[in-house]
PDB file of N, CA, C and O in Angstrom:
ATOM      1  N   MET A   1       0.669  -1.234  -0.096  1.00  0.00           N
ATOM      2  CA  MET A   1      -0.033   0.006  -0.119  1.00  0.00           C
ATOM      3  C   MET A   1       0.869   1.179  -0.007  1.00  0.00           C
ATOM      4  O   MET A   1       1.767   1.258   0.831  1.00  0.00           O
ATOM      5  N   ASN A   2       0.562   2.168  -0.972  1.00  0.00           N
ATOM      6  CA  ASN A   2       1.329   3.544  -0.875  1.00  0.00           C
ATOM      7  C   ASN A   2       0.618   4.637  -0.228  1.00  0.00           C
ATOM      8  O   ASN A   2      -0.546   4.905  -0.526  1.00  0.00           O
ATOM      9  N   HIS A   3       1.223   5.220   0.571  1.00  0.00           N
ATOM     10  CA  HIS A   3       0.662   6.374   1.644  1.00  0.00           C
ATOM     11  C   HIS A   3       1.056   7.575   0.708  1.00  0.00           C
ATOM     12  O   HIS A   3       2.069   7.599   0.009  1.00  0.00           O
ATOM     13  N   VAL A   4       0.021   8.661   0.804  1.00  0.00           N
ATOM     14  CA  VAL A   4       0.169   9.618  -0.046  1.00  0.00           C
ATOM     15  C   VAL A   4       0.359  10.729   1.172  1.00  0.00           C
ATOM     16  O   VAL A   4      -0.404  10.910   2.121  1.00  0.00           O
ATOM     17  N   VAL A   5       1.571  11.404   0.877  1.00  0.00           N
ATOM     18  CA  VAL A   5       2.165  12.400   2.108  1.00  0.00           C
ATOM     19  C   VAL A   5       2.314  13.725   1.404  1.00  0.00           C
ATOM     20  O   VAL A   5       2.872  13.842   0.313  1.00  0.00           O
ATOM     21  N   THR A   6       1.873  14.549   1.976  1.00  0.00           N
ATOM     22  CA  THR A   6       2.043  15.981   1.485  1.00  0.00           C
ATOM     23  C   THR A   6       3.356  16.691   2.120  1.00  0.00           C
ATOM     24  O   THR A   6       3.825  16.471   3.237  1.00  0.00           O
ATOM     25  N   LEU A   7       3.782  17.496   1.248  1.00  0.00           N
ATOM     26  CA  LEU A   7       5.279  18.346   1.703  1.00  0.00           C
ATOM     27  C   LEU A   7       4.755  19.418   2.566  1.00  0.00           C
ATOM     28  O   LEU A   7       3.725  19.978   2.193  1.00  0.00           O
ATOM     29  N   GLN A   8       5.285  19.766   3.609  1.00  0.00           N
ATOM     30  CA  GLN A   8       4.716  20.658   4.548  1.00  0.00           C
ATOM     31  C   GLN A   8       5.152  22.162   3.991  1.00  0.00           C
ATOM     32  O   GLN A   8       4.745  23.183   4.546  1.00  0.00           O
ATOM     33  N   ASP A   9       6.010  22.182   2.848  1.00  0.00           N
ATOM     34  CA  ASP A   9       6.264  23.444   2.395  1.00  0.00           C
ATOM     35  C   ASP A   9       5.128  23.877   1.366  1.00  0.00           C
ATOM     36  O   ASP A   9       4.812  25.043   1.127  1.00  0.00           O
ATOM     37  N   ALA A  10       4.544  22.682   0.774  1.00  0.00           N
ATOM     38  CA  ALA A  10       3.441  23.096  -0.265  1.00  0.00           C
ATOM     39  C   ALA A  10       2.179  23.350   0.356  1.00  0.00           C
ATOM     40  O   ALA A  10       1.429  24.189  -0.143  1.00  0.00           O
ATOM     41  N   VAL A  11       1.825  22.655   1.499  1.00  0.00           N
ATOM     42  CA  VAL A  11       0.632  22.986   2.200  1.00  0.00           C
ATOM     43  C   VAL A  11       0.739  24.349   2.984  1.00  0.00           C
ATOM     44  O   VAL A  11      -0.305  24.948   3.242  1.00  0.00           O
ATOM     45  N   THR A  12       1.960  24.867   3.375  1.00  0.00           N
ATOM     46  CA  THR A  12       1.922  25.990   3.953  1.00  0.00           C
ATOM     47  C   THR A  12       2.903  26.960   3.205  1.00  0.00           C
ATOM     48  O   THR A  12       3.903  27.490   3.689  1.00  0.00           O
ATOM     49  N   ALA A  13       2.419  27.085   1.934  1.00  0.00           N
ATOM     50  CA  ALA A  13       3.216  27.937   1.027  1.00  0.00           C
ATOM     51  C   ALA A  13       3.173  29.418   1.376  1.00  0.00           C
ATOM     52  O   ALA A  13       4.134  30.119   1.061  1.00  0.00           O
ATOM     53  N   PHE A  14       2.118  29.946   2.009  1.00  0.00           N
ATOM     54  CA  PHE A  14       2.201  31.295   2.266  1.00  0.00           C
ATOM     55  C   PHE A  14       2.330  31.772   3.865  1.00  0.00           C
ATOM     56  O   PHE A  14       1.412  32.070   4.630  1.00  0.00           O
ATOM     57  N   ALA A  15       3.658  31.750   4.098  1.00  0.00           N
ATOM     58  CA  ALA A  15       4.407  31.761   5.656  1.00  0.00           C
ATOM     59  C   ALA A  15       4.040  33.139   5.832  1.00  0.00           C
ATOM     60  O   ALA A  15       3.484  33.814   4.965  1.00  0.00           O
ATOM     61  N   ASP A  16       4.415  33.601   7.156  1.00  0.00           N
ATOM     62  CA  ASP A  16       4.403  35.085   7.429  1.00  0.00           C
ATOM     63  C   ASP A  16       5.250  35.982   6.794  1.00  0.00           C
ATOM     64  O   ASP A  16       4.996  37.178   6.648  1.00  0.00           O
ATOM     65  N   PHE A  17       6.516  35.271   6.316  1.00  0.00           N
ATOM     66  CA  PHE A  17       7.453  35.912   5.922  1.00  0.00           C
ATOM     67  C   PHE A  17       7.381  36.258   4.352  1.00  0.00           C
ATOM     68  O   PHE A  17       8.172  36.998   3.767  1.00  0.00           O
ATOM     69  N   MET A  18       6.326  35.609   3.799  1.00  0.00           N
ATOM     70  CA  MET A  18       6.017  35.825   2.397  1.00  0.00           C
ATOM     71  C   MET A  18       4.652  36.921   2.115  1.00  0.00           C
ATOM     72  O   MET A  18       3.890  36.902   1.149  1.00  0.00           O
ATOM     73  N   GLU A  19       4.639  37.705   3.104  1.00  0.00           N
ATOM     74  CA  GLU A  19       3.497  38.751   3.002  1.00  0.00           C
ATOM     75  C   GLU A  19       4.172  39.836   2.502  1.00  0.00           C
ATOM     76  O   GLU A  19       5.380  39.994   2.684  1.00  0.00           O
ATOM     77  N   PRO A  20       3.279  40.810   1.707  1.00  0.00           N
ATOM     78  CA  PRO A  20       3.777  42.022   0.949  1.00  0.00           C
ATOM     79  C   PRO A  20       4.497  42.942   2.108  1.00  0.00           C
ATOM     80  O   PRO A  20       4.127  42.989   3.281  1.00  0.00           O
ATOM     81  N   THR A  21       5.518  43.608   1.580  1.00  0.00           N
ATOM     82  CA  THR A  21       5.895  44.403   2.220  1.00  0.00           C
ATOM     83  C   THR A  21       5.294  45.886   2.380  1.00  0.00           C
ATOM     84  O   THR A  21       4.262  46.141   1.758  1.00  0.00           O
ATOM     85  N   ASP A  22       5.855  46.826   3.140  1.00  0.00           N
ATOM     86  CA  ASP A  22       4.892  48.124   3.229  1.00  0.00           C
ATOM     87  C   ASP A  22       5.103  48.652   1.950  1.00  0.00           C
ATOM     88  O   ASP A  22       4.106  49.030   1.336  1.00  0.00           O
ATOM     89  N   ALA A  23       6.253  48.756   1.406  1.00  0.00           N
ATOM     90  CA  ALA A  23       6.616  49.258   0.158  1.00  0.00           C
ATOM     91  C   ALA A  23       5.817  48.824  -1.064  1.00  0.00           C
ATOM     92  O   ALA A  23       5.551  49.606  -1.977  1.00  0.00           O
ATOM     93  N   GLU A  24       5.428  47.492  -1.044  1.00  0.00           N
ATOM     94  CA  GLU A  24       4.685  46.822  -1.991  1.00  0.00           C
ATOM     95  C   GLU A  24       3.150  47.170  -1.985  1.00  0.00           C
ATOM     96  O   GLU A  24       2.449  47.211  -2.996  1.00  0.00           O
ATOM     97  N   LEU A  25       2.691  47.438  -0.569  1.00  0.00           N
ATOM     98  CA  LEU A  25       1.285  47.740  -0.439  1.00  0.00           C
ATOM     99  C   LEU A  25       1.060  49.171  -0.756  1.00  0.00           C
ATOM    100  O   LEU A  25      -0.046  49.570  -1.120  1.00  0.00           O
ATOM    101  N   ASP A  26       2.253  50.079  -0.602  1.00  0.00           N
ATOM    102  CA  ASP A  26       2.068  51.494  -0.877  1.00  0.00           C
ATOM    103  C   ASP A  26       2.049  51.576  -2.583  1.00  0.00           C
ATOM    104  O   ASP A  26       1.423  52.472  -3.149  1.00  0.00           O
ATOM    105  N   ALA A  27       2.710  50.670  -3.235  1.00  0.00           N
ATOM    106  CA  ALA A  27       2.913  50.769  -4.503  1.00  0.00           C
ATOM    107  C   ALA A  27       1.424  50.240  -5.253  1.00  0.00           C
ATOM    108  O   ALA A  27       0.935  50.770  -6.251  1.00  0.00           O
ATOM    109  N   ILE A  28       0.906  49.185  -4.583  1.00  0.00           N
ATOM    110  CA  ILE A  28      -0.376  48.896  -4.939  1.00  0.00           C
ATOM    111  C   ILE A  28      -1.414  50.030  -4.596  1.00  0.00           C
ATOM    112  O   ILE A  28      -2.182  50.445  -5.463  1.00  0.00           O
ATOM    113  N   GLU A  29      -1.418  50.454  -3.485  1.00  0.00           N
ATOM    114  CA  GLU A  29      -2.127  51.812  -3.307  1.00  0.00           C
ATOM    115  C   GLU A  29      -2.341  52.835  -4.236  1.00  0.00           C
ATOM    116  O   GLU A  29      -3.439  53.244  -4.610  1.00  0.00           O
ATOM    117  N   HIS A  30      -1.179  53.249  -4.611  1.00  0.00           N
ATOM    118  CA  HIS A  30      -0.619  54.366  -5.729  1.00  0.00           C
ATOM    119  C   HIS A  30      -1.312  53.768  -6.917  1.00  0.00           C
ATOM    120  O   HIS A  30      -2.155  54.529  -7.392  1.00  0.00           O
ATOM    121  N   GLU A  31      -1.172  52.469  -7.604  1.00  0.00           N
ATOM    122  CA  GLU A  31      -1.648  51.858  -8.822  1.00  0.00           C
ATOM    123  C   GLU A  31      -3.284  51.674  -8.499  1.00  0.00           C
ATOM    124  O   GLU A  31      -3.911  51.366  -9.512  1.00  0.00           O
ATOM    125  N   TRP A  32      -4.017  51.790  -7.406  1.00  0.00           N
ATOM    126  CA  TRP A  32      -5.278  51.451  -7.501  1.00  0.00           C
ATOM    127  C   TRP A  32      -6.249  52.163  -8.491  1.00  0.00           C
ATOM    128  O   TRP A  32      -7.069  51.429  -9.044  1.00  0.00           O
ATOM    129  N   PRO A  33      -6.269  53.389  -8.766  1.00  0.00           N
ATOM    130  CA  PRO A  33      -7.017  53.981  -9.561  1.00  0.00           C
ATOM    131  C   PRO A  33      -6.941  53.223 -11.040  1.00  0.00           C
ATOM    132  O   PRO A  33      -7.950  52.872 -11.652  1.00  0.00           O
ATOM    133  N   LEU A  34      -5.531  53.023 -11.530  1.00  0.00           N
ATOM    134  CA  LEU A  34      -5.371  52.175 -12.686  1.00  0.00           C
ATOM    135  C   LEU A  34      -5.961  50.895 -12.643  1.00  0.00           C
ATOM    136  O   LEU A  34      -6.523  50.433 -13.635  1.00  0.00           O
ATOM    137  N   ILE A  35      -5.872  50.230 -11.482  1.00  0.00           N
ATOM    138  CA  ILE A  35      -6.358  48.930 -11.463  1.00  0.00           C
ATOM    139  C   ILE A  35      -8.061  48.745 -11.608  1.00  0.00           C
ATOM    140  O   ILE A  35      -8.630  47.851 -12.234  1.00  0.00           O
ATOM    141  N   LEU A  36      -8.756  49.966 -10.765  1.00  0.00           N
ATOM    142  CA  LEU A  36     -10.094  50.021 -11.135  1.00  0.00           C
ATOM    143  C   LEU A  36     -10.561  50.430 -12.401  1.00  0.00           C
ATOM    144  O   LEU A  36     -11.627  50.006 -12.847  1.00  0.00           O
ATOM    145  N   ALA A  37      -9.795  51.273 -13.052  1.00  0.00           N
ATOM    146  CA  ALA A  37     -10.026  51.530 -14.555  1.00  0.00           C
ATOM    147  C   ALA A  37     -10.148  50.417 -15.293  1.00  0.00           C
ATOM    148  O   ALA A  37     -11.159  50.123 -15.933  1.00  0.00           O
ATOM    149  N   GLU A  38      -8.773  49.535 -15.209  1.00  0.00           N
ATOM    150  CA  GLU A  38      -8.582  48.289 -15.999  1.00  0.00           C
ATOM    151  C   GLU A  38      -9.672  47.172 -15.846  1.00  0.00           C
ATOM    152  O   GLU A  38     -10.031  46.430 -16.761  1.00  0.00           O
ATOM    153  N   VAL A  39     -10.166  47.155 -14.515  1.00  0.00           N
ATOM    154  CA  VAL A  39     -11.327  46.307 -14.235  1.00  0.00           C
ATOM    155  C   VAL A  39     -12.332  46.772 -15.173  1.00  0.00           C
ATOM    156  O   VAL A  39     -12.883  46.037 -15.992  1.00  0.00           O
ATOM    157  N   ASP A  40     -12.583  48.174 -15.013  1.00  0.00           N
ATOM    158  CA  ASP A  40     -13.839  48.758 -15.640  1.00  0.00           C
ATOM    159  C   ASP A  40     -13.828  48.354 -17.143  1.00  0.00           C
ATOM    160  O   ASP A  40     -14.795  47.841 -17.707  1.00  0.00           O
ATOM    161  N   LEU A  41     -12.609  48.644 -17.746  1.00  0.00           N
ATOM    162  CA  LEU A  41     -12.651  48.195 -19.229  1.00  0.00           C
ATOM    163  C   LEU A  41     -12.645  46.846 -19.559  1.00  0.00           C
ATOM    164  O   LEU A  41     -13.036  46.465 -20.662  1.00  0.00           O
ATOM    165  N   LEU A  42     -12.189  46.002 -18.602  1.00  0.00           N
ATOM    166  CA  LEU A  42     -12.277  44.529 -18.712  1.00  0.00           C
ATOM    167  C   LEU A  42     -13.829  44.249 -18.783  1.00  0.00           C
ATOM    168  O   LEU A  42     -14.354  43.622 -19.703  1.00  0.00           O
ATOM    169  N   ASP A  43     -14.475  44.763 -17.748  1.00  0.00           N
ATOM    170  CA  ASP A  43     -16.064  44.466 -17.634  1.00  0.00           C
ATOM    171  C   ASP A  43     -16.845  45.047 -18.898  1.00  0.00           C
ATOM    172  O   ASP A  43     -17.822  44.463 -19.367  1.00  0.00           O
ATOM    173  N   ALA A  44     -16.352  46.221 -19.405  1.00  0.00           N
ATOM    174  CA  ALA A  44     -17.082  46.561 -20.659  1.00  0.00           C
ATOM    175  C   ALA A  44     -16.814  45.701 -21.986  1.00  0.00           C
ATOM    176  O   ALA A  44     -17.663  45.504 -22.856  1.00  0.00           O
ATOM    177  N   GLN A  45     -15.457  45.206 -22.003  1.00  0.00           N
ATOM    178  CA  GLN A  45     -15.161  44.325 -23.060  1.00  0.00           C
ATOM    179  C   GLN A  45     -15.725  42.784 -22.848  1.00  0.00           C
ATOM    180  O   GLN A  45     -15.843  42.002 -23.791  1.00  0.00           O
ATOM    181  N   ILE A  46     -16.004  42.511 -21.703  1.00  0.00           N
ATOM    182  CA  ILE A  46     -16.789  41.094 -21.512  1.00  0.00           C
ATOM    183  C   ILE A  46     -18.048  41.125 -21.678  1.00  0.00           C
ATOM    184  O   ILE A  46     -18.632  40.054 -21.840  1.00  0.00           O
ATOM    185  N   THR A  47     -18.755  42.315 -21.679  1.00  0.00           N
ATOM    186  CA  THR A  47     -20.271  42.428 -21.946  1.00  0.00           C
ATOM    187  C   THR A  47     -20.352  42.600 -23.568  1.00  0.00           C
ATOM    188  O   THR A  47     -21.412  42.293 -24.113  1.00  0.00           O
ATOM    189  N   THR A  48     -19.432  43.006 -24.231  1.00  0.00           N
ATOM    190  CA  THR A  48     -19.643  42.913 -25.634  1.00  0.00           C
ATOM    191  C   THR A  48     -19.157  41.576 -26.385  1.00  0.00           C
ATOM    192  O   THR A  48     -19.192  41.426 -27.606  1.00  0.00           O
ATOM    193  N   LEU A  49     -18.716  40.668 -25.488  1.00  0.00           N
ATOM    194  CA  LEU A  49     -18.206  39.382 -26.178  1.00  0.00           C
ATOM    195  C   LEU A  49     -19.187  38.768 -27.018  1.00  0.00           C
ATOM    196  O   LEU A  49     -18.841  38.467 -28.160  1.00  0.00           O
ATOM    197  N   ASP A  50     -20.350  38.535 -26.643  1.00  0.00           N
ATOM    198  CA  ASP A  50     -21.443  37.680 -27.124  1.00  0.00           C
ATOM    199  C   ASP A  50     -22.312  38.274 -27.982  1.00  0.00           C
ATOM    200  O   ASP A  50     -23.237  37.602 -28.439  1.00  0.00           O
ATOM    201  N   ARG A  51     -22.152  39.666 -28.347  1.00  0.00           N
ATOM    202  CA  ARG A  51     -23.139  40.233 -29.075  1.00  0.00           C
ATOM    203  C   ARG A  51     -22.450  41.470 -29.786  1.00  0.00           C
ATOM    204  O   ARG A  51     -21.326  41.855 -29.464  1.00  0.00           O
ATOM    205  N   VAL A  52     -23.169  42.028 -30.722  1.00  0.00           N
ATOM    206  CA  VAL A  52     -22.685  43.425 -31.468  1.00  0.00           C
ATOM    207  C   VAL A  52     -22.768  44.447 -30.763  1.00  0.00           C
ATOM    208  O   VAL A  52     -23.868  44.841 -30.376  1.00  0.00           O
ATOM    209  N   PRO A  53     -21.786  44.994 -30.497  1.00  0.00           N
ATOM    210  CA  PRO A  53     -21.870  46.260 -29.532  1.00  0.00           C
ATOM    211  C   PRO A  53     -22.720  47.363 -30.345  1.00  0.00           C
ATOM    212  O   PRO A  53     -22.575  47.684 -31.524  1.00  0.00           O
ATOM    213  N   ASN A  54     -23.727  47.903 -29.322  1.00  0.00           N
ATOM    214  CA  ASN A  54     -24.607  49.039 -29.707  1.00  0.00           C
ATOM    215  C   ASN A  54     -24.024  50.190 -29.431  1.00  0.00           C
ATOM    216  O   ASN A  54     -22.832  50.136 -29.129  1.00  0.00           O
ATOM    217  N   GLU A  55     -24.665  51.447 -29.461  1.00  0.00           N
ATOM    218  CA  GLU A  55     -24.081  52.613 -29.343  1.00  0.00           C
ATOM    219  C   GLU A  55     -23.745  53.011 -27.858  1.00  0.00           C
ATOM    220  O   GLU A  55     -22.906  53.868 -27.582  1.00  0.00           O
ATOM    221  N   MET A  56     -24.475  52.313 -26.931  1.00  0.00           N
ATOM    222  CA  MET A  56     -24.053  52.490 -25.367  1.00  0.00           C
ATOM    223  C   MET A  56     -23.008  51.682 -25.167  1.00  0.00           C
ATOM    224  O   MET A  56     -22.124  52.141 -24.444  1.00  0.00           O
ATOM    225  N   ASP A  57     -22.830  50.411 -25.684  1.00  0.00           N
ATOM    226  CA  ASP A  57     -21.601  49.667 -25.423  1.00  0.00           C
ATOM    227  C   ASP A  57     -20.484  50.291 -25.854  1.00  0.00           C
ATOM    228  O   ASP A  57     -19.468  50.351 -25.160  1.00  0.00           O
ATOM    229  N   ALA A  58     -20.586  50.832 -27.091  1.00  0.00           N
ATOM    230  CA  ALA A  58     -19.416  51.658 -27.835  1.00  0.00           C
ATOM    231  C   ALA A  58     -19.044  52.881 -26.830  1.00  0.00           C
ATOM    232  O   ALA A  58     -17.888  53.110 -26.473  1.00  0.00           O
ATOM    233  N   ARG A  59     -19.951  53.487 -26.503  1.00  0.00           N
ATOM    234  CA  ARG A  59     -19.861  54.560 -25.456  1.00  0.00           C
ATOM    235  C   ARG A  59     -19.251  54.330 -24.164  1.00  0.00           C
ATOM    236  O   ARG A  59     -18.522  55.210 -23.706  1.00  0.00           O
ATOM    237  N   ARG A  60     -19.454  53.267 -23.519  1.00  0.00           N
ATOM    238  CA  ARG A  60     -18.963  52.758 -22.344  1.00  0.00           C
ATOM    239  C   ARG A  60     -17.385  52.176 -22.656  1.00  0.00           C
ATOM    240  O   ARG A  60     -16.474  52.271 -21.833  1.00  0.00           O
ATOM    241  N   LEU A  61     -17.273  51.683 -23.731  1.00  0.00           N
ATOM    242  CA  LEU A  61     -15.688  51.135 -23.958  1.00  0.00           C
ATOM    243  C   LEU A  61     -14.971  52.286 -24.217  1.00  0.00           C
ATOM    244  O   LEU A  61     -13.890  52.432 -23.647  1.00  0.00           O
ATOM    245  N   ARG A  62     -15.483  53.337 -25.165  1.00  0.00           N
ATOM    246  CA  ARG A  62     -14.732  54.386 -25.235  1.00  0.00           C
ATOM    247  C   ARG A  62     -14.382  55.234 -23.909  1.00  0.00           C
ATOM    248  O   ARG A  62     -13.255  55.724 -23.830  1.00  0.00           O
ATOM    249  N   ARG A  63     -15.331  55.427 -22.840  1.00  0.00           N
ATOM    250  CA  ARG A  63     -15.203  55.855 -21.700  1.00  0.00           C
ATOM    251  C   ARG A  63     -14.144  55.151 -20.788  1.00  0.00           C
ATOM    252  O   ARG A  63     -13.299  55.748 -20.121  1.00  0.00           O
ATOM    253  N   ALA A  64     -14.323  53.687 -20.863  1.00  0.00           N
ATOM    254  CA  ALA A  64     -13.372  53.145 -19.973  1.00  0.00           C
ATOM    255  C   ALA A  64     -11.936  53.196 -20.618  1.00  0.00           C
ATOM    256  O   ALA A  64     -10.992  53.444 -19.869  1.00  0.00           O
ATOM    257  N   ARG A  65     -11.705  52.976 -21.977  1.00  0.00           N
ATOM    258  CA  ARG A  65     -10.505  53.262 -22.308  1.00  0.00           C
ATOM    259  C   ARG A  65      -9.882  54.777 -21.943  1.00  0.00           C
ATOM    260  O   ARG A  65      -8.741  54.895 -21.495  1.00  0.00           O
ATOM    261  N   ASN A  66     -10.615  55.729 -22.147  1.00  0.00           N
ATOM    262  CA  ASN A  66     -10.197  57.014 -21.757  1.00  0.00           C
ATOM    263  C   ASN A  66      -9.872  57.128 -20.275  1.00  0.00           C
ATOM    264  O   ASN A  66      -9.086  58.022 -19.962  1.00  0.00           O
ATOM    265  N   ARG A  67     -10.399  56.296 -19.258  1.00  0.00           N
ATOM    266  CA  ARG A  67     -10.206  56.363 -17.886  1.00  0.00           C
ATOM    267  C   ARG A  67      -8.762  55.562 -17.755  1.00  0.00           C
ATOM    268  O   ARG A  67      -7.817  55.883 -17.034  1.00  0.00           O
ATOM    269  N   VAL A  68      -8.838  54.613 -18.509  1.00  0.00           N
ATOM    270  CA  VAL A  68      -7.418  53.859 -18.274  1.00  0.00           C
ATOM    271  C   VAL A  68      -6.308  54.571 -18.651  1.00  0.00           C
ATOM    272  O   VAL A  68      -5.248  54.519 -18.028  1.00  0.00           O
ATOM    273  N   LEU A  69      -6.495  55.258 -19.672  1.00  0.00           N
ATOM    274  CA  LEU A  69      -5.419  56.272 -20.327  1.00  0.00           C
ATOM    275  C   LEU A  69      -5.026  57.189 -19.349  1.00  0.00           C
ATOM    276  O   LEU A  69      -3.864  57.406 -19.006  1.00  0.00           O
ATOM    277  N   SER A  70      -6.174  57.793 -18.855  1.00  0.00           N
ATOM    278  CA  SER A  70      -6.008  58.978 -17.809  1.00  0.00           C
ATOM    279  C   SER A  70      -5.183  58.491 -16.522  1.00  0.00           C
ATOM    280  O   SER A  70      -4.385  59.167 -15.873  1.00  0.00           O
ATOM    281  N   ALA A  71      -5.538  57.243 -16.319  1.00  0.00           N
ATOM    282  CA  ALA A  71      -4.719  56.800 -15.020  1.00  0.00           C
ATOM    283  C   ALA A  71      -3.530  56.587 -15.298  1.00  0.00           C
ATOM    284  O   ALA A  71      -2.716  57.052 -14.500  1.00  0.00           O
ATOM    285  N   ARG A  72      -3.068  55.930 -16.333  1.00  0.00           N
ATOM    286  CA  ARG A  72      -1.864  55.595 -16.748  1.00  0.00           C
ATOM    287  C   ARG A  72      -0.920  56.895 -16.928  1.00  0.00           C
ATOM    288  O   ARG A  72       0.286  56.893 -16.677  1.00  0.00           O
ATOM    289  N   CYS A  73      -1.669  58.025 -17.410  1.00  0.00           N
ATOM    290  CA  CYS A  73      -0.979  59.191 -17.480  1.00  0.00           C
ATOM    291  C   CYS A  73      -0.405  59.935 -16.206  1.00  0.00           C
ATOM    292  O   CYS A  73       0.694  60.472 -16.074  1.00  0.00           O
ATOM    293  N   VAL A  74      -1.434  59.820 -15.317  1.00  0.00           N
ATOM    294  CA  VAL A  74      -1.233  60.252 -13.944  1.00  0.00           C
ATOM    295  C   VAL A  74      -0.217  59.477 -13.435  1.00  0.00           C
ATOM    296  O   VAL A  74       0.719  60.161 -13.020  1.00  0.00           O
ATOM    297  N   LEU A  75      -0.068  58.261 -13.318  1.00  0.00           N
ATOM    298  CA  LEU A  75       0.956  57.370 -12.779  1.00  0.00           C
ATOM    299  C   LEU A  75       2.165  57.733 -13.282  1.00  0.00           C
ATOM    300  O   LEU A  75       3.118  58.053 -12.571  1.00  0.00           O
ATOM    301  N   ALA A  76       2.182  57.695 -14.633  1.00  0.00           N
ATOM    302  CA  ALA A  76       3.519  58.108 -15.363  1.00  0.00           C
ATOM    303  C   ALA A  76       4.064  59.593 -14.821  1.00  0.00           C
ATOM    304  O   ALA A  76       5.215  59.848 -14.465  1.00  0.00           O
ATOM    305  N   ASN A  77       3.051  60.398 -14.852  1.00  0.00           N
ATOM    306  CA  ASN A  77       3.493  61.725 -14.416  1.00  0.00           C
ATOM    307  C   ASN A  77       3.851  61.893 -12.908  1.00  0.00           C
ATOM    308  O   ASN A  77       4.611  62.753 -12.462  1.00  0.00           O
ATOM    309  N   ARG A  78       3.200  60.959 -12.203  1.00  0.00           N
ATOM    310  CA  ARG A  78       3.677  60.901 -10.643  1.00  0.00           C
ATOM    311  C   ARG A  78       5.216  60.268 -10.409  1.00  0.00           C
ATOM    312  O   ARG A  78       6.069  60.681  -9.623  1.00  0.00           O
ATOM    313  N   ALA A  79       5.306  59.061 -11.400  1.00  0.00           N
ATOM    314  CA  ALA A  79       6.503  58.589 -11.218  1.00  0.00           C
ATOM    315  C   ALA A  79       7.802  59.423 -11.907  1.00  0.00           C
ATOM    316  O   ALA A  79       8.972  59.194 -11.598  1.00  0.00           O
ATOM    317  N   ALA A  80       7.416  60.342 -12.809  1.00  0.00           N
ATOM    318  CA  ALA A  80       8.445  61.193 -13.412  1.00  0.00           C
ATOM    319  C   ALA A  80       8.836  62.256 -12.280  1.00  0.00           C
ATOM    320  O   ALA A  80       9.974  62.719 -12.209  1.00  0.00           O
ATOM    321  N   ALA A  81       7.758  62.624 -11.363  1.00  0.00           N
ATOM    322  CA  ALA A  81       7.995  63.725 -10.575  1.00  0.00           C
ATOM    323  C   ALA A  81       8.904  63.446  -9.324  1.00  0.00           C
ATOM    324  O   ALA A  81       9.701  64.243  -8.829  1.00  0.00           O
ATOM    325  N   VAL A  82       8.599  61.997  -8.852  1.00  0.00           N
ATOM    326  CA  VAL A  82       9.481  61.621  -7.774  1.00  0.00           C
ATOM    327  C   VAL A  82      10.943  61.352  -8.339  1.00  0.00           C
ATOM    328  O   VAL A  82      11.268  60.927  -9.448  1.00  0.00           O
ATOM    329  N   PRO A  83      11.617  61.670  -7.412  1.00  0.00           N
ATOM    330  CA  PRO A  83      13.110  61.477  -7.694  1.00  0.00           C
ATOM    331  C   PRO A  83      13.214  60.084  -7.396  1.00  0.00           C
ATOM    332  O   PRO A  83      12.793  59.483  -6.408  1.00  0.00           O
ATOM    333  N   GLY A  84      13.979  59.555  -8.619  1.00  0.00           N
ATOM    334  CA  GLY A  84      14.509  57.964  -8.461  1.00  0.00           C
ATOM    335  C   GLY A  84      13.173  57.073  -8.876  1.00  0.00           C
ATOM    336  O   GLY A  84      13.055  55.849  -8.927  1.00  0.00           O
ATOM    337  N   GLY A  85      12.256  58.067  -9.140  1.00  0.00           N
ATOM    338  CA  GLY A  85      11.051  57.052  -9.812  1.00  0.00           C
ATOM    339  C   GLY A  85      11.216  56.341 -11.179  1.00  0.00           C
ATOM    340  O   GLY A  85      12.021  56.756 -12.012  1.00  0.00           O
ATOM    341  N   ALA A  86      10.508  55.364 -11.365  1.00  0.00           N
ATOM    342  CA  ALA A  86      10.479  54.710 -12.461  1.00  0.00           C
ATOM    343  C   ALA A  86       9.853  55.246 -13.828  1.00  0.00           C
ATOM    344  O   ALA A  86       8.666  55.168 -14.146  1.00  0.00           O
ATOM    345  N   ALA A  87      10.898  55.809 -14.575  1.00  0.00           N
ATOM    346  CA  ALA A  87      10.255  56.733 -15.664  1.00  0.00           C
ATOM    347  C   ALA A  87      10.694  56.063 -17.032  1.00  0.00           C
ATOM    348  O   ALA A  87      10.343  56.558 -18.103  1.00  0.00           O
TER     349      ALA A  87
END
């Protein structure tokens, strides 16, 4: 009879030391408006997958794309303004 044994590392893959750092959480917080804009764009794209987009769908997609571009622009400008920021 073969016994199935799991490895402790696989079971507890997310230990306390693997939590995000404060810097990583701050980065996520700064990118949060972009994340939300991208989720809205994805939602608008998903609604048009199974049908031909009508005028309202096209308007929703256009506005969602504009929000994503605006959020990316804000992030890029913020990174360029910060000394040592990723530009």
